[in-house]
C-alpha positions in Angstrom: 112.2 118.4 123.6 109.2 116.5 124.1 109.7 113.0 125.2 107.6 110.8 122.9 106.7 113.4 120.4 108.8 111.8 117.5 107.4 109.0 115.5 108.0 106.7 112.3 106.9 108.2 109.2 103.3 106.9 108.5 103.2 107.0 104.9 105.3 103.7 103.2 105.0 102.2 99.9 102.2 99.8 99.0 103.8 96.7 99.6 104.4 97.2 102.6 102.5 95.7 105.7 100.6 97.8 107.7 102.2 97.9 111.5 102.4 100.6 114.4 104.7 103.6 114.5 108.1 102.9 115.4 108.4 105.7 118.8 111.6 107.2 120.7 109.9 104.7 123.5 111.1 101.9 121.3 114.2 103.1 120.8 115.4 103.9 123.9 114.3 100.6 124.9 116.3 99.0 121.9 119.3 101.2 122.9 119.0 100.2 126.5 118.9 104.3 127.7 116.4 106.6 129.0 113.7 108.3 126.9 115.8 111.8 127.4 119.0 110.6 126.6 117.5 108.9 123.2 115.9 111.9 122.6 119.4 113.8 122.5 121.2 111.5 120.9 119.0 111.5 117.8 118.8 115.3 117.8 122.1 115.6 117.7 122.5 117.3 121.3 126.1 117.8 123.1 126.2 115.9 126.6 126.1 112.5 124.9 128.7 109.9 124.9 130.0 108.7 121.4 129.1 104.9 122.8 125.7 105.9 123.9 125.3 108.2 120.9 125.9 105.1 118.4 123.6 102.3 120.4 120.6 105.2 119.8 121.3 105.7 116.5 121.8 101.9 115.3 118.9 100.8 117.3 116.6 103.9 115.4 118.2 102.6 111.9 117.1 98.5 112.9 114.0 99.5 113.9 113.1 101.9 111.0 112.6 105.0 113.2 112.8 108.4 111.4 112.7 111.6 113.7 109.9 113.7 113.0 112.1 117.0 112.2 109.3 119.1 111.3 107.7 118.9 114.8 110.9 119.4 116.4 111.8 122.8 114.1 108.2 124.4 115.2 108.9 123.9 118.8 112.1 125.7 118.5 110.0 128.6 116.6 111.9 127.6 112.9 109.4 127.6 110.4 110.6 125.9 106.9 110.4 128.3 103.7 109.4 125.5 101.2 106.5 124.2 99.6 105.7 121.5 98.2 103.4 120.3 95.1 102.9 116.7 94.2 100.6 116.5 90.9 100.0 114.3 88.4 102.0 115.4 85.4 104.0 118.7 85.0 103.9 117.8 81.1 100.2 118.8 81.2 99.9 122.8 80.9 97.1 122.4 83.5 99.2 121.5 86.1 101.9 123.6 84.9 99.6 126.7 85.4 98.6 125.8 89.2 102.6 125.2 89.9 103.0 128.9 88.5 99.8 130.5 90.9 101.3 128.7 93.9 105.2 129.7 93.1 104.1 133.5 92.5 101.9 133.5 95.6 104.9 131.9 97.6 107.3 134.3 95.8 105.2 137.5 98.0 106.3 135.7 101.3 109.8 134.9 100.4 109.1 131.2 100.2 110.2 128.1 97.7 108.2 125.7 96.1 109.4 122.1 95.5 107.8 120.1 92.2 107.1 116.6 91.9 105.2 114.7 89.8 103.7 111.3 90.4 102.6 110.2 86.7 99.3 109.4 88.2 100.7 106.9 89.9 99.8 106.5 93.7 102.7 104.2 94.8 104.6 107.0 93.6 102.2 109.7 95.0 102.5 108.0 98.5 106.3 107.9 98.2 106.9 111.7 96.8 104.7 112.5 99.8 106.7 110.8 102.3 110.2 112.2 100.8 109.2 115.7 101.2 107.8 115.4 104.5 110.9 114.3 105.6 112.8 117.2 103.8 110.6 119.3 106.5 108.4 121.3 103.8 106.0 123.7 105.6 103.0 122.7 103.6 102.2 120.0 100.6 99.9 120.8 98.1 98.5 117.1 96.0 96.8 117.0 93.1 96.4 113.2 94.4 95.6 110.3 92.6 94.8 108.4 95.3 91.2 106.9 96.2 91.6 107.8 100.0 94.0 110.2 101.9 93.1 109.2 104.8 97.0 108.5 106.0 97.6 112.4 105.4 96.2 113.1 108.6 99.5 111.9 110.1 101.1 114.4 108.2 98.9 117.0 109.4 100.0 115.9 113.0 103.9 116.2 112.1 103.1 119.8 111.3 102.4 120.1 107.6 99.8 121.7 106.3 98.2 119.8 103.4 96.1 121.3 100.7 94.1 119.2 98.1 93.8 120.6 94.8 91.9 119.8 92.0 90.4 116.5 93.4 88.4 116.6 97.0 90.1 114.8 100.4 88.3 111.7 100.9 88.6 110.5 104.4 90.3 113.7 105.2 89.7 117.0 106.4 92.1 118.8 104.5 92.0 122.6 102.4 90.6 121.9 99.1 90.8 123.8 95.7 88.1 122.6 93.3 86.9 123.6 90.0 83.1 123.7 90.1 83.0 120.6 87.4 79.5 119.4 87.5 78.5 122.9 86.4 80.7 123.3 83.9 79.9 119.6 82.2 76.4 120.8 82.4 76.6 124.0 80.9 78.7 122.6 77.6 76.4 119.7 77.1 73.2 122.1 77.3 75.1 124.4 74.7 75.6 121.4 72.5 71.5 120.6 73.1 70.5 124.0 72.6 72.2 123.6 69.0 69.6 120.8 68.4 72.1 117.7 69.2 70.8 114.5 70.9 73.1 112.3 70.2 76.6 113.5 72.6 79.8 111.7 73.0 81.9 111.5 76.2 85.0 111.3 76.2 86.5 110.8 79.5 89.7 110.5 81.8 90.2 107.9 84.3 87.2 106.4 85.8 88.6 106.4 89.3 89.5 110.3 89.6 87.1 112.1 91.3 87.0 115.0 88.1 85.8 112.4 85.8 82.7 111.3 88.0 82.1 114.9 88.5 81.9 115.6 84.7 80.3 112.6 83.6 77.9 113.8 86.7 77.3 116.9 84.5 77.1 115.3 81.5 74.3 112.9 82.4 72.3 115.4 84.2 72.4 117.7 81.1 71.6 114.3 78.8 68.6 113.1 81.1 66.9 116.2 82.0 66.7 116.8 77.9 65.0 113.7 77.8 67.9 111.3 76.5 68.1 108.3 78.8 70.7 106.2 76.6 73.4 108.4 76.9 75.6 106.1 78.3 76.4 104.2 75.0 78.0 107.3 73.8 80.5 107.5 77.1 84.1 106.5 76.7 86.3 106.3 79.9 89.5 105.8 80.7 91.0 108.2 78.0 94.1 109.9 79.9 95.8 111.0 76.8 95.7 112.1 73.8 96.0 108.6 72.1 93.6 106.7 74.1 91.4 109.2 73.8 91.9 109.6 69.7 90.9 105.6 69.7 87.8 106.6 72.1 86.5 108.9 69.7 87.4 106.7 66.5 84.8 104.1 68.2 82.2 106.1 68.8 82.3 107.7 65.2 82.6 104.0 64.2 78.7 103.5 65.7 76.1 102.5 63.8 74.4 105.8 65.2 77.5 107.9 65.9 77.4 111.1 68.0 76.7 114.6 65.9 78.7 116.2 69.0 81.0 115.5 71.6 82.3 116.6 74.9 86.0 116.3 75.8 86.5 116.2 80.0 90.0 117.8 79.6 92.7 119.1 77.5 94.5 116.3 76.5 91.4 114.4 75.7 90.4 117.3 73.7 93.3 117.4 71.7 93.0 113.4 70.9 89.3 114.3 69.6 91.0 116.9 67.0 93.1 114.4 66.0 90.5 111.9 65.3 88.8 114.2 63.7 91.2 115.6 61.1 90.6 114.9 57.8 86.5 114.6 58.2 84.7 116.8 55.8 81.6 117.2 58.4 83.1 116.7 62.4 80.7 116.5 65.1 80.5 119.5 66.8 82.8 119.7 70.0 83.3 121.4 73.4 86.1 120.8 75.7 86.5 121.2 79.2 90.2 123.5 80.0 91.1 125.6 77.5 94.4 125.1 76.3 97.1 126.9 73.7 95.7 127.7 70.1 92.5 126.9 70.9 91.1 130.3 70.0 93.3 130.0 66.6 91.4 126.1 66.2 88.3 127.9 66.8 87.7 125.5 69.6 84.8 125.7 72.2 85.5 125.3 75.6 84.6 125.7 79.3 87.3 127.8 80.8 88.4 128.7 84.1 91.3 130.3 85.9 93.8 127.7 86.8 96.6 129.7 87.7 94.4 131.5 90.6 93.6 128.0 91.4 97.0 127.7 92.4 97.2 131.1 93.9 94.3 130.3 96.4 96.2 126.6 97.0 99.1 128.6 98.2 97.2 131.0 100.2 95.5 128.1 101.8 98.9 126.6 102.5 99.9 129.5 104.2 97.2 129.6 106.6 98.7 128.2 109.8 96.4 127.7 112.7 92.9 127.9 110.5 90.6 125.7 110.2 90.4 123.7 106.8 88.5 125.6 104.0 87.1 124.6 100.4 87.4 126.6 97.5 85.4 126.4 94.2 86.7 128.1 91.2 83.9 128.6 88.6 84.0 127.7 85.1 82.5 129.6 81.9 81.7 128.2 78.7 84.0 130.5 75.7 82.2 129.9 72.1 84.9 130.0 69.4 82.7 127.9 66.7 83.4 124.1 67.3 79.9 123.5 69.6 77.9 126.6 68.0 76.8 124.3 65.1 73.3 122.1 64.4 73.8 118.3 63.7 75.3 117.7 60.1 76.7 121.2 59.9 80.7 121.9 59.4 82.3 124.1 62.0 85.5 124.2 60.0 
């Protein structure tokens, strides 16, 4: 055991006040023993008197100290066979497909996947990361909803490789797997512009998410390049689920000059958009970001990508111990199916 190498968990609840990490030195001082004795006691090693072990454990509990088990395992040459995946919502087929790709890749290496869902709650994400690290996962793959990832540096220091998927790291150097969202959104809007549309609505996810900003950027670039400078009046943000997306589309269609075409920024938003368009004799043209089940049957034009491959790439990076962080960008492609290939005032149904 390397003296002083253990440390308290760095990821705590959002309401906890910032404080210095508790080390084994602090525990030893409180228990009135040497650092070497404290190290042996918390690691369950022999030749430590029970009374001494009890004092050390009580001191550790009182100070909130937690043994860095992963670092201890690595020093002994033991590698965990478990990778953790923290994602926004497993009910969303997009995240389920990423999990499938991760699991497929890990299976070939004799490893296992543990999955947890945050429901896009930053506090819940922090708690889940802390829990998985305490369970000694070998690596973490995270679809993060947090604005900053600087705290994950302490996870990396504990020997856990961190891979960010779909949303890039902020304040942290880490492996990343991203979609080419800006290009994908720009391609979708250019497709609608090519069919004569100028009033194009954008229905987007939470405005705090990087994917939202990237797709809105691509949307705005295409509109501005086409000479449509007032495009922001047709933007509706913070539509995370089908119900709120439906409300956003209904709001757009009630405008004095409603859009003749719509760009839905993800699969859930597209589902809500389709619900809002139900029953309209001449629905606006539509392109959605992300393919989804029955999109081909419904004739919905989408910006597609290989989501399972995103998971595979994330797993490969998670297992690439000792290599510097890399960023993998998965390309997108337009899949025309009818809804985005009509002129203004022409029904695609």
